[in-house]
C-alpha positions as CSV (number, residue, x, y, z in Angstrom):
1,X,120.6,116.5,158.8
2,X,121.4,114.4,155.7
3,X,122.9,110.9,156.3
4,X,124.3,109.1,153.2
5,X,124.4,105.3,153.2
6,X,127.4,104.2,151.1
7,X,127.6,100.8,149.4
8,X,129.5,99.4,146.5
9,X,127.8,100.2,143.3
10,X,126.6,96.7,142.4
11,X,123.1,96.2,140.9
12,X,121.0,93.5,142.6
13,X,123.6,92.8,145.3
14,X,123.0,92.1,149.0
15,X,125.0,95.2,149.9
16,X,122.7,97.4,147.9
17,X,119.6,95.8,149.4
18,X,121.0,96.4,152.9
19,X,121.8,100.0,152.1
20,X,118.3,100.6,150.8
21,X,116.8,98.9,153.8
22,X,118.8,101.2,156.1
23,X,117.7,104.2,154.2
24,X,114.1,103.2,154.6
25,X,114.6,103.0,158.4
26,X,116.5,106.3,158.9
27,X,114.7,109.5,158.1
28,X,116.6,111.9,155.9
29,X,119.0,109.3,154.6
30,X,120.1,108.8,151.0
31,X,121.8,105.8,149.3
32,X,124.9,106.5,147.2
33,X,126.6,103.7,145.3
34,X,130.4,104.2,145.6
35,X,133.4,103.1,143.7
36,X,136.8,103.7,145.3
37,X,138.4,104.1,141.8
38,X,136.0,107.0,141.2
39,X,136.7,108.6,144.6
40,X,136.5,112.3,143.4
41,X,133.1,111.7,141.8
42,X,131.7,110.1,145.0
43,X,133.0,112.9,147.2
44,X,131.4,115.4,144.8
45,X,128.1,113.6,145.3
46,X,128.4,113.8,149.0
47,X,129.0,117.6,148.8
48,X,126.0,117.8,146.4
49,X,123.8,116.1,148.9
50,X,125.2,118.2,151.7
51,X,125.9,115.1,153.8
52,X,126.4,115.5,157.5
53,X,127.3,111.9,158.3
54,X,127.7,108.5,156.6
55,X,126.9,104.9,157.1
56,X,129.5,103.0,155.1
57,X,129.0,99.3,154.2
58,X,132.2,97.3,154.0
59,X,135.5,98.4,155.4
60,X,137.2,98.5,152.0
61,X,134.6,99.8,149.6
62,X,132.4,102.1,151.7
63,X,135.2,102.7,154.3
64,X,137.7,104.1,151.9
65,X,135.2,106.8,150.7
66,X,134.1,107.5,154.3
67,X,137.7,108.2,155.5
68,X,138.4,110.4,152.5
69,X,135.2,112.4,153.1
70,X,136.3,113.6,156.6
71,X,132.7,113.2,157.8
72,X,131.7,111.2,160.9
73,X,130.6,107.7,160.0
74,X,129.5,104.3,161.1
75,X,131.0,101.3,159.5
76,X,128.9,98.2,158.7
77,X,131.2,95.2,158.3
78,X,130.6,92.6,155.7
79,X,131.5,88.9,155.8
80,X,134.4,89.4,153.4
81,X,135.9,92.1,155.7
82,X,136.4,89.7,158.6
83,X,136.5,86.3,157.0
84,X,138.8,86.7,153.9
85,X,142.5,86.7,154.1
86,X,143.6,87.6,150.6
87,X,143.7,91.4,150.9
88,X,146.8,93.1,149.5
89,X,148.8,95.5,151.7
90,X,147.1,98.7,150.5
91,X,143.7,97.2,151.0
92,X,144.6,96.1,154.6
93,X,145.8,99.7,155.3
94,X,142.6,101.1,153.9
95,X,140.4,98.8,156.0
96,X,142.4,99.4,159.1
97,X,142.1,103.2,158.6
98,X,138.3,102.9,158.2
99,X,138.0,100.9,161.4
100,X,140.2,103.3,163.3
101,X,138.2,106.4,162.1
102,X,134.7,105.0,162.5
103,X,132.7,106.2,165.4
104,X,130.7,103.0,165.5
105,X,131.2,99.6,163.9
106,X,128.2,97.3,163.2
107,X,128.7,93.5,163.2
108,X,125.8,91.2,162.4
109,X,126.8,88.4,164.8
110,X,128.9,87.9,168.0
111,X,131.3,85.8,165.8
112,X,131.8,88.8,163.4
113,X,132.4,91.1,166.4
114,X,135.1,88.8,167.8
115,X,136.8,88.4,164.5
116,X,136.8,92.2,163.9
117,X,138.3,92.9,167.3
118,X,140.9,90.3,166.8
119,X,141.9,91.6,163.4
120,X,141.7,95.3,164.3
121,X,142.5,96.2,167.9
122,X,141.1,99.7,167.1
123,X,137.7,98.1,166.8
124,X,137.5,97.1,170.5
125,X,134.8,99.0,172.4
126,X,133.2,100.4,169.2
127,X,131.4,97.3,167.9
128,X,127.6,97.1,168.1
129,X,125.9,93.8,167.2
130,X,122.9,94.5,165.0
131,X,121.4,91.4,163.4
132,X,120.0,92.0,159.9
133,X,116.2,92.1,159.9
134,X,114.2,89.5,158.1
135,X,112.0,91.2,155.6
136,X,108.3,90.8,155.9
137,X,107.2,89.2,152.7
138,X,103.5,88.8,151.7
139,X,103.4,85.5,149.8
140,X,100.1,86.4,148.3
141,X,101.6,89.5,146.7
142,X,104.4,87.7,145.0
143,X,104.3,87.2,141.2
144,X,104.3,83.8,139.6
145,X,107.5,81.9,140.1
146,X,109.8,82.3,137.0
147,X,110.7,78.6,137.2
148,X,108.4,77.5,134.3
149,X,110.0,80.2,132.1
150,X,113.5,79.3,133.1
151,X,113.0,75.6,132.7
152,X,109.6,74.4,131.5
153,X,110.3,70.8,132.5
154,X,111.3,71.7,136.1
155,X,109.2,70.5,139.1
156,X,109.2,73.1,141.9
157,X,109.0,70.3,144.5
158,X,112.3,68.9,143.3
159,X,114.1,72.2,142.4
160,X,116.7,73.6,144.8
161,X,117.5,77.3,144.5
162,X,120.9,78.9,145.2
163,X,120.6,82.7,145.2
164,X,124.0,84.3,144.9
165,X,126.0,86.9,143.1
166,X,128.6,85.0,141.0
167,X,132.0,85.5,142.6
168,X,134.5,83.0,144.1
169,X,133.5,83.4,147.7
170,X,130.0,82.1,146.9
171,X,131.5,78.8,145.6
172,X,128.2,78.1,143.7
173,X,129.7,75.0,142.0
174,X,130.5,73.2,145.3
175,X,127.4,71.0,144.8
176,X,127.5,70.7,141.0
177,X,128.7,67.1,141.0
178,X,126.3,66.3,143.9
179,X,123.4,67.5,141.7
180,X,124.6,65.5,138.8
181,X,124.4,62.4,141.0
182,X,121.0,63.3,142.4
183,X,119.7,64.1,138.9
184,X,121.0,60.8,137.5
185,X,118.8,59.0,140.2
186,X,115.8,61.2,139.7
187,X,115.7,63.5,136.7
188,X,113.3,65.9,138.5
189,X,116.0,67.0,140.9
190,X,117.7,70.2,139.7
191,X,119.7,73.1,141.0
192,X,118.9,76.7,139.9
193,X,121.6,79.3,140.5
194,X,120.1,82.8,140.5
195,X,122.2,86.0,140.7
196,X,124.2,88.6,138.8
197,X,127.7,88.1,137.4
198,X,129.8,90.1,139.9
199,X,133.1,88.5,138.8
200,X,133.0,88.0,135.0
201,X,135.7,85.4,134.8
202,X,134.2,83.3,137.6
203,X,130.7,83.8,136.1
204,X,131.9,82.5,132.7
205,X,133.4,79.4,134.5
206,X,130.1,78.8,136.2
207,X,128.2,79.1,132.9
208,X,130.5,76.5,131.3
209,X,129.7,74.0,134.0
210,X,125.9,74.1,133.7
211,X,124.0,71.1,132.6
212,X,120.5,69.5,132.7
213,X,121.1,69.2,136.5
214,X,122.5,72.7,137.1
215,X,120.8,75.7,135.6
216,X,122.0,79.3,135.6
217,X,119.1,81.8,135.8
218,X,121.1,85.0,135.9
219,X,119.9,88.0,137.8
220,X,116.2,88.2,138.7
221,X,114.1,91.1,140.0
222,X,113.7,90.8,143.7
223,X,110.0,89.8,143.6
224,X,110.7,87.1,141.1
225,X,113.6,85.8,143.1
226,X,111.5,85.7,146.2
227,X,108.7,83.9,144.3
228,X,111.3,81.3,143.1
229,X,112.5,80.8,146.7
230,X,108.9,80.5,148.0
231,X,108.1,77.7,145.6
232,X,111.0,75.2,145.6
233,X,112.3,72.2,147.6
234,X,114.9,74.3,149.5
235,X,117.0,77.4,149.4
236,X,120.8,76.8,149.5
237,X,123.9,78.6,150.5
238,X,127.4,77.3,149.5
239,X,129.6,80.3,150.5
240,X,133.0,79.7,151.9
241,X,132.2,82.6,154.3
242,X,129.2,84.8,155.1
243,X,128.4,87.7,157.3
244,X,124.7,87.3,157.4
245,X,123.0,86.3,154.1
246,X,120.0,88.4,153.3
247,X,118.8,85.8,150.8
248,X,118.7,83.2,153.6
249,X,116.8,85.6,155.8
250,X,114.2,86.0,153.0
251,X,113.9,82.2,152.7
252,X,113.5,81.8,156.4
253,X,110.9,84.5,156.5
254,X,109.0,82.7,153.7
255,X,109.2,79.4,155.7
256,X,111.1,77.7,152.9
257,X,113.6,75.0,154.1
258,X,117.2,76.3,154.1
259,X,120.2,74.1,153.7
260,X,123.5,76.0,154.1
261,X,127.2,75.3,154.1
262,X,128.5,75.4,157.6
263,X,130.5,78.7,158.2
264,X,130.3,81.1,161.1
265,X,127.7,83.4,159.5
266,X,125.4,80.6,158.5
267,X,125.8,78.7,161.8
268,X,124.8,82.0,163.6
269,X,121.6,82.1,161.5
270,X,120.5,78.5,161.7
271,X,119.9,76.0,164.4
272,X,120.7,72.7,162.6
273,X,117.7,70.4,162.4
274,X,115.3,73.0,163.9
275,X,115.2,76.1,161.7
276,X,117.3,74.8,158.9
277,X,120.2,72.5,158.1
278,X,124.0,72.9,157.8
279,X,126.5,70.7,155.9
280,X,130.2,70.5,155.5
281,X,130.6,68.2,152.4
282,X,128.6,67.4,149.3
283,X,127.9,63.9,150.6
284,X,126.3,65.4,153.7
285,X,124.2,67.7,151.5
286,X,123.1,64.7,149.4
287,X,121.9,62.9,152.6
288,X,119.9,66.0,153.7
289,X,118.4,66.5,150.2
290,X,117.3,62.9,150.0
291,X,115.7,63.1,153.5
292,X,113.9,66.2,152.4
293,X,112.6,64.8,149.2
294,X,111.5,61.5,150.6
295,X,109.6,63.2,153.5
296,X,111.8,62.1,156.3
297,X,112.3,65.8,157.1
298,X,109.1,67.6,158.2
299,X,109.4,70.7,156.1
300,X,106.3,72.3,157.5
301,X,107.7,72.1,161.1
302,X,111.0,73.4,160.0
303,X,109.3,76.3,158.1
304,X,107.2,77.2,161.2
305,X,110.3,77.2,163.4
306,X,112.2,79.3,160.9
307,X,109.5,81.9,160.7
308,X,109.1,82.1,164.4
309,X,112.9,82.5,165.0
310,X,113.3,85.2,162.4
311,X,110.4,87.2,163.8
312,X,112.1,87.1,167.2
313,X,115.8,87.4,166.5
314,X,115.6,89.5,163.3
315,X,112.7,91.8,163.9
316,X,112.7,94.9,161.6
317,X,111.7,97.2,164.5
318,X,114.8,96.2,166.5
319,X,117.1,96.8,163.5
320,X,115.5,100.2,162.9
321,X,115.9,101.2,166.6
322,X,119.6,100.3,166.4
323,X,120.3,102.4,163.3
324,X,118.3,105.4,164.4
325,X,120.3,105.3,167.6
326,X,123.6,105.0,165.7
327,X,122.7,108.0,163.4
328,X,121.7,110.1,166.5
329,X,125.1,109.5,167.9
330,X,126.8,110.4,164.6
331,X,124.8,113.6,164.1
332,X,124.9,114.9,167.6
333,X,128.5,116.3,167.2
334,X,128.8,116.1,163.5
335,X,130.3,119.2,161.7
336,X,128.5,121.1,159.0
337,X,129.0,119.6,155.5
338,X,132.0,120.8,153.6
339,X,131.2,123.6,151.1
340,X,131.5,122.7,147.5
341,X,134.8,123.8,145.9
342,X,134.7,127.2,144.1
């Protein structure tokens, strides 16, 4: 049985990382990057791979292809699926059809499950809560942090890292003025934004706002990004909405302090003051940053608690068991793959 994991074709994105992780867990699975505007090409790839079933990531991008394929599929919801309201009517219909046709729907948190069932009544009774796994990262195997290359004057102990693909939902400039203020008081304090330009217009705007206090690193290979997160003051998240941030899970697994904007996805991941910190406003962030830098916050204790929590609540073995079970349900009654057109 061949199972294809579908995700939007975006290099160095969290969706692609999730798809590849699922492939590593499920024997006989293949990752295919999909683009709804190239539907015929993607369907041809599915026929070429003789797919029996699909795991589609995101109701819009992966879901549209899954519905068109006619194959049985599980749908993995993303944060934008359940949190964003700006979908046009055609997109709403596509997402609703994907939810209705999916045999199983995966949500990362109870909050995502509740939102999905409220938005799409057809989801009720089909949602399984499967937290994303925290990757096991060997610090000793990481390369040297790229920080000295990105900014030779930067001090890792005063550098905050914001890993995010550049698109509006990530709101990476939320703290730009806050860092200007912190940098004016202590020139060692900097923000480094690391991630690919997923929205060219927004990425250009971000680049135009950079300064000595706010640096744009661009996309980094995963080992370099992890090395950057392992050797910094804290890892940040400023998203207006999140499903479950894989970058934050990596930071928690590394034992690096996480400071994240308070939204349902981040609040489900962090216990404020224990495994990380949540903020609503730039002023609240500044207070937390100063406490971290002056030693008021015990970063070692927070790091230990974060690692322990991720090992328990985000164990790779539990995620693998869930997806193997989902695939077994999909393939038990799945039809044979459709023959290639003559």
